[in-house]
C-alpha positions in Angstrom: 0.1 0.0 0.0 1.5 3.3 -1.0 1.2 6.5 0.9 -1.5 7.9 -1.3 -3.7 4.9 -0.8 -3.0 5.1 3.0 -4.0 8.7 3.0 -7.2 8.2 1.1 -8.1 5.3 3.4 -7.3 7.3 6.5 -9.3 10.2 5.1 -12.2 7.9 4.5 -12.0 6.8 8.1 -12.1 10.4 9.2 -15.3 11.0 7.3 -16.9 8.1 9.0 -15.6 9.3 12.4 -17.0 12.7 11.7 -20.4 11.4 10.9 -20.1 9.3 14.3 -19.5 12.5 16.2 -15.8 12.2 16.7 -14.7 15.8 17.8 -11.0 15.1 16.9 -11.7 14.8 13.2 -12.0 17.7 10.7 -15.6 18.5 9.7 -15.8 18.8 6.0 -19.6 19.4 5.6 -20.7 22.5 3.7 -20.6 25.7 5.9 -24.1 27.2 6.5 -24.7 30.7 5.2 -25.9 32.4 8.5 -24.1 35.5 9.4 -21.1 35.2 11.7 -20.9 37.3 14.8 -17.7 38.2 16.5 -18.4 35.9 19.3 -18.5 32.5 17.4 -16.3 33.4 14.4 -13.3 31.4 15.8 -15.2 28.3 16.4 -16.9 28.4 13.0 -13.7 28.5 11.0 -11.9 25.3 10.0 -9.4 23.8 12.6 -6.1 22.4 11.6 -5.3 20.2 14.7 -7.3 17.1 13.6 -5.3 16.9 10.4 -1.9 17.0 12.1 -3.0 14.3 14.6 -3.9 12.0 11.7 -0.4 12.4 10.1 1.4 11.2 13.2 -0.8 8.1 13.5 0.2 7.1 9.9 3.9 7.4 10.7 3.6 5.2 13.8 1.9 2.5 11.8 4.8 2.5 9.2 7.4 2.2 11.9 5.7 -0.9 13.4 5.5 -2.6 10.0 9.2 -2.1 9.2 10.4 -3.2 12.7 8.5 -6.4 12.2 10.3 -7.1 8.9 13.8 -6.1 10.1 14.0 -6.5 14.0 17.6 -5.6 14.4 17.6 -2.3 12.5 15.7 -0.1 14.8 18.3 2.6 15.1 19.1 2.6 11.4 15.4 2.7 10.6 15.0 5.7 12.8 17.8 7.5 11.0 16.5 6.7 7.6 12.8 7.3 8.9 13.6 10.8 9.7 14.1 11.5 6.0 11.0 9.5 5.1 9.1 11.2 7.9 10.0 14.6 6.4 8.7 13.4 3.1 5.6 12.0 4.6 5.0 15.0 6.6 5.5 17.4 3.7 3.3 15.4 1.3 0.5 15.1 3.9 0.8 18.8 4.7 0.6 19.6 1.0 -2.5 17.5 0.5 -4.1 18.8 3.7 -3.4 22.4 2.6 -5.0 21.6 -0.7 -8.0 20.1 0.9 -8.3 23.1 3.3 -7.7 25.6 0.6 -10.5 24.0 -1.5 -13.0 24.0 1.4 -12.2 27.6 2.2 -12.5 28.6 -1.4 -15.8 26.8 -1.8 -17.3 28.0 1.5 -15.7 31.3 2.4 -15.2 33.1 -0.7 -18.9 33.1 -1.9 -19.7 34.8 1.3 -16.9 37.3 1.6 -19.1 40.2 0.4 -21.9 39.1 2.7 -19.6 39.2 5.7 -18.0 42.5 4.7 -21.5 44.0 4.3 -22.6 42.4 7.6 -19.7 43.8 9.6 -20.1 47.2 7.9 -23.7 47.2 8.8 -22.9 46.1 12.3 -20.4 48.9 12.6 -22.8 51.5 11.4 -25.6 50.4 13.8 -23.0 50.8 16.6 -22.7 54.5 15.4 -26.4 55.0 15.4 -26.8 54.9 11.7 -29.3 52.7 9.9 -28.8 51.5 6.4 -31.7 51.8 4.1 -32.7 49.0 1.7 -34.4 50.7 -1.3 -36.6 47.6 -1.7 -38.0 47.7 1.8 -40.0 50.5 3.5 -37.8 51.1 6.3 -38.6 53.3 9.4 -35.6 55.5 10.1 -34.8 58.2 12.6 -34.3 61.6 10.8 -32.1 64.2 12.3 -33.9 66.6 14.6 -33.4 70.3 15.3 -34.5 72.6 18.1 -35.3 75.1 15.3 -38.0 74.8 12.7 -40.3 77.0 10.8 -43.2 76.1 12.9 -41.4 76.2 16.3 -42.9 78.4 19.1 -39.5 78.7 20.4 -38.4 80.4 17.1 -41.3 82.7 17.3 -40.7 83.6 20.9 -37.0 84.2 20.1 -37.8 86.7 17.5 -40.6 88.5 19.4 -38.5 88.7 22.6 -36.4 91.4 20.8 -39.6 93.6 20.9 -40.3 93.1 24.6 -38.8 95.7 26.9 -38.7 96.3 30.6 -39.9 99.7 31.9 -38.6 101.2 35.3 -40.8 103.9 36.8 -38.8 106.4 38.9 -40.6 109.0 41.1 -39.2 111.9 42.9 -38.9 111.6 46.6 -38.1 114.2 49.2 -35.5 113.3 52.0 -34.5 115.4 55.0 -30.9 115.7 56.3 -29.8 115.8 59.9 -29.8 119.6 60.0 -33.2 120.2 58.5 -32.1 120.4 54.9 -34.1 118.6 52.4 -33.2 117.1 49.0 -35.2 115.2 46.3 -34.0 112.3 44.1 -35.5 109.8 41.8 -36.3 106.6 43.3 -37.4 103.4 41.7 -41.2 103.0 42.3 -42.0 100.0 40.1 -41.4 98.0 37.0 -43.5 96.7 34.2 -43.3 95.6 30.5 -43.9 97.1 27.1 -43.9 96.2 23.4 -42.1 98.0 20.7 -44.7 98.2 17.9 -43.6 101.0 15.5 -40.4 102.5 14.2 -40.7 105.8 12.3 -37.7 107.8 11.3 -35.7 108.4 14.4 -38.5 107.4 16.9 -39.6 104.0 18.0 -42.9 103.7 19.8 -43.7 101.4 22.9 -47.1 100.5 24.1 -47.7 99.7 27.8 -50.1 100.1 30.6 -51.0 103.5 32.0 -50.6 102.3 35.6 -46.9 101.3 34.7 -45.8 104.8 33.9 -48.3 106.9 36.0 -46.7 109.4 38.3 -43.2 108.9 36.9 -40.7 111.7 36.8 -38.3 109.6 34.9 -38.7 106.5 32.8 -36.0 104.0 31.9 -36.4 101.2 29.2 -34.4 98.0 29.4 -34.0 96.3 26.0 -33.5 92.6 25.2 -29.8 92.9 25.0 -29.4 94.5 28.4 -29.0 98.1 27.1 -30.9 100.7 29.1 -32.2 104.0 27.5 -34.4 106.9 28.6 -38.0 107.0 27.5 -40.5 109.8 27.1 -44.2 109.6 27.3 -46.1 110.3 24.1 -49.5 110.1 25.7 -51.5 108.2 28.3 -55.3 107.2 28.8 -56.2 106.4 32.4 -59.6 105.0 31.5 -58.3 102.2 29.1 -55.1 101.9 31.1 -52.9 102.5 28.0 -49.9 104.5 27.4 -47.4 105.0 24.5 -43.7 105.8 25.0 -40.9 106.7 22.6 -37.2 106.0 22.5 -34.4 106.6 19.9 -35.0 104.1 17.0 -31.3 103.4 16.8 -31.6 101.1 19.7 -34.4 99.1 18.0 -33.8 95.9 16.0 -37.3 94.5 15.6 -40.9 95.5 16.0 -44.0 93.5 16.9 -47.1 93.2 14.7 -50.7 93.4 15.9 -53.1 90.5 15.2 -56.9 90.6 14.8 -58.3 89.9 18.3 -61.8 89.4 16.9 -61.0 86.0 15.6 -60.1 84.6 18.9 -62.1 81.8 20.4 -62.0 80.1 23.8 -59.5 77.3 23.7 -57.0 79.1 21.3 -53.4 78.7 22.4 -51.7 81.9 23.6 -48.4 83.0 25.2 -47.6 85.8 27.6 -44.2 87.5 27.4 -43.0 89.9 30.0 -41.0 90.7 33.1 -42.7 89.2 36.1 -41.5 90.4 39.5 -38.9 92.7 37.8 -36.1 92.7 35.3 -34.4 89.7 37.0 -37.0 87.5 35.2 -37.1 89.5 31.9 -38.9 88.1 28.9 -40.4 85.2 30.7 -42.7 83.2 28.6 -45.8 81.4 30.0 -48.3 79.3 28.1 -52.1 79.1 28.2 -55.3 79.2 26.3 -58.0 81.8 25.8 -60.3 81.1 28.6 -63.0 83.7 27.5 -63.5 86.6 25.2 -65.4 89.9 25.7 -65.2 89.8 29.5 -66.3 93.0 31.2 -64.2 93.9 34.2 -64.9 96.8 36.5 -61.7 98.7 37.3 -61.1 101.8 39.3 -58.8 104.3 37.5 -57.4 107.8 38.3 -60.0 109.0 35.8 -63.0 107.2 37.4 -64.4 103.8 37.3 -64.5 102.0 34.0 -65.8 98.8 32.5 -62.9 97.3 30.6 -63.5 94.7 27.8 -60.8 92.1 28.2 -59.5 88.7 27.1 -59.5 86.3 29.9 -56.4 83.8 29.8 -55.0 81.0 32.1 -51.5 81.9 31.0 -49.5 82.9 34.2 -49.5 86.7 34.5 -47.8 88.3 37.7 -46.8 91.8 38.8 -44.4 93.1 36.2 -46.1 91.4 33.3 -48.3 94.5 33.0 -47.8 96.0 29.5 -46.3 92.8 28.0 -47.5 90.9 25.0 -50.2 88.3 24.7 -49.4 86.5 21.4 -50.9 83.8 19.3 -48.8 80.9 17.8 -48.0 82.9 14.7 -46.3 85.6 16.9 -48.9 88.3 16.5 -49.7 90.4 19.4 -53.4 89.9 20.1 -53.6 91.6 23.5 -51.6 93.6 26.2 -51.5 92.0 29.5 -53.0 94.3 32.1 -54.5 92.7 35.3 -55.2 89.5 37.2 -57.4 88.4 40.0 -54.9 87.9 42.9 -57.3 86.8 45.7 -56.3 83.9 47.9 -57.1 80.5 46.2 -57.7 82.0 42.8 -55.4 80.8 40.0 -55.3 81.2 36.2 -57.4 84.4 36.0 -55.4 86.9 33.9 -56.8 89.6 31.6 -55.5 91.4 28.6 -56.7 94.4 26.5 -57.7 93.1 23.1 -55.6 94.4 20.2 -58.7 95.6 18.2 -59.7 97.8 21.3 -56.1 99.2 21.8 -55.1 100.0 18.3 -57.4 103.1 17.9 -56.4 104.4 21.3 -52.7 103.9 20.4 -53.0 105.8 17.2 -54.8 108.7 18.8 -52.2 109.0 21.5 -49.5 109.1 18.8 -51.4 111.7 16.9 -52.8 113.9 19.7 -51.0 112.8 22.8 -54.3 112.1 24.5 -57.7 110.6 23.7 -60.3 113.1 23.0 -63.6 112.1 24.3 -67.1 113.9 24.8 -66.9 115.9 27.9 -70.2 116.2 30.0 -68.7 118.2 32.8 -70.4 116.5 35.8 -69.4 114.6 39.0 -71.0 111.1 39.3 -71.8 108.6 42.0 -73.6 105.3 41.7 -77.0 105.4 43.3 -76.3 102.3 45.3 -73.4 104.2 47.0 -75.5 107.3 47.9 -77.3 107.4 51.3 -81.0 107.0 50.9 -81.5 110.3 52.5 -80.5 111.9 49.2 -82.8 109.8 47.0 -85.8 109.2 49.2 -88.1 111.0 46.7 -87.4 108.5 44.0 -90.1 106.0 43.2 -89.8 102.6 44.8 -89.2 101.0 41.5 -86.0 102.9 40.9 -83.1 100.7 42.3 -80.3 101.7 39.8 -79.0 104.8 38.3 -76.3 107.5 38.5 -76.6 110.7 40.7 -75.0 113.9 39.6 -73.0 115.1 42.6 -71.6 118.3 40.9 -72.0 120.3 37.7 -69.1 122.3 36.2 -70.0 125.9 35.3 -70.2 126.5 31.5 -69.9 122.8 30.7 -72.0 120.9 28.4 -74.1 119.6 31.3 -74.6 123.1 32.7 -75.6 124.5 29.4 -77.9 121.7 28.6 -79.8 122.0 32.0 -78.5 119.1 34.2 -78.4 119.8 37.9 -76.8 118.4 41.0 -78.8 115.5 42.7 -80.4 114.7 39.3 -80.5 110.8 38.9 -79.7 109.6 35.4 -81.4 106.4 34.5 -81.1 106.2 30.7 -79.1 107.7 27.8 -80.6 107.8 24.3 -83.1 105.2 25.4 -80.5 102.8 26.8 -80.8 102.0 30.5 -78.0 103.3 32.7 -77.4 101.3 35.9 -74.1 102.8 37.2 -71.4 105.4 36.3 -69.3 102.9 34.4 -72.1 102.2 32.0 -72.6 106.0 31.6 -69.0 106.5 30.7 -68.9 103.4 28.3 -71.9 104.7 26.4 -70.6 108.3 26.4 -67.2 107.4 25.2 -68.1 104.6 22.7 -71.6 105.2 21.3 -71.4 109.0 20.7 -68.9 111.6 19.7 -68.1 115.3 20.2 -71.0 117.6 18.8 -73.7 114.9 19.2 -76.8 115.8 21.1 -77.7 113.2 23.7 -81.1 112.7 25.4 -80.9 111.9 29.1 -83.9 110.6 31.1 -83.4 111.8 34.9 -85.4 111.9 38.0 -85.6 115.3 39.6 -87.6 115.8 42.8 -89.2 112.5 42.3 -90.3 113.2 38.7 -89.0 111.7 35.4 -87.8 114.3 33.0 -85.8 114.6 29.6 -82.8 116.7 29.3 -81.0 117.2 25.9 -77.2 117.9 26.1 -74.9 118.8 23.1 -71.6 117.2 23.9 -68.4 119.3 23.8 -64.7 118.5 24.1 
């Protein structure tokens, strides 16, 4: 038997041992095509140790046969066997290498691209990247950004440049140790404002009248921290609005007003201002429109007034007065003015609607004040007057406005109104209190109109016609 026959026979035995589960034999079954992971790559590749062990067994068998034929030549055989051993080892190694090479060529090469793709994909998944297969509708994570065209953060970022802080300084007298006195401007309060117009060298700011009322000096704090002096253009105490002006060179952006008549309860809104002072400048709070066309009775330096407001649950705190109430498009639809701050009450803030403030603001810029019809009387709600002064009234009269004083040469004096007259209607519209009288006088009629008042005088109902003046 030659070496080739011996090898083929031994190799056939190895195939049989392999099928019988002998772990020391080389496994020559086709390699499956499942992807290899880094964990089992080593165990799946062909092992060379079983082939080396089979070669040593063949040499031992040859040595035994020769010793049997020539028993006295053990030493000589070993010397000659070294050469044969080298030849056998070289031949077997060459054949084994050929077999292994063939197996690797057949089983590994066809999957080389697959493995490369697999490891490339695995590496990309590690980096957070998902490869897309154009034939499969794959869900992928797209890059995200904090900025987008529809982001409220973008809107607020741009509009915040138009929101200012307003510091009200008032003059205070102080006395020295030796009776001397001096005056100085002392900070009296802070509020907010909105830059809404830029014309030539002047920029205009709208705010609340109560933010600037009584000020001897006004300082405006811009979004970039710069502080500039401001002047009052005009104020209107009844509507609690005021317009200031600063040098336009300090202004980079202006706000736009929206149409407040389109608002509905449930619409999203955002309040921007300086709650509790400039330390919290341009604070943004979120809420909804809770109600529209609310009528709130307020006491102003010009008298009581029924203010039409937007109700919102966006957080409004002291210092927010004069700030903007905006919609998601960034349009100013109201100026935050007041809130109910009673114990246990939350989420009741109010803003002057943009459609109500725009005519007032324009008139303040044009005239410095709001020109309204002037009646020339002092008023008091009937419910506030002691019954001693209205005991002659019929029992059916429960509401109305009593005239407490009439200014000489005024429209009321010329028209024939007198002190202690009780006004119960104006142009046929019932009047219950002084706020309703002012509301109708300033909203429904204008200077030069003749107004018909129904009044009770000495217990009798009479009509008095008054031509309104400035």
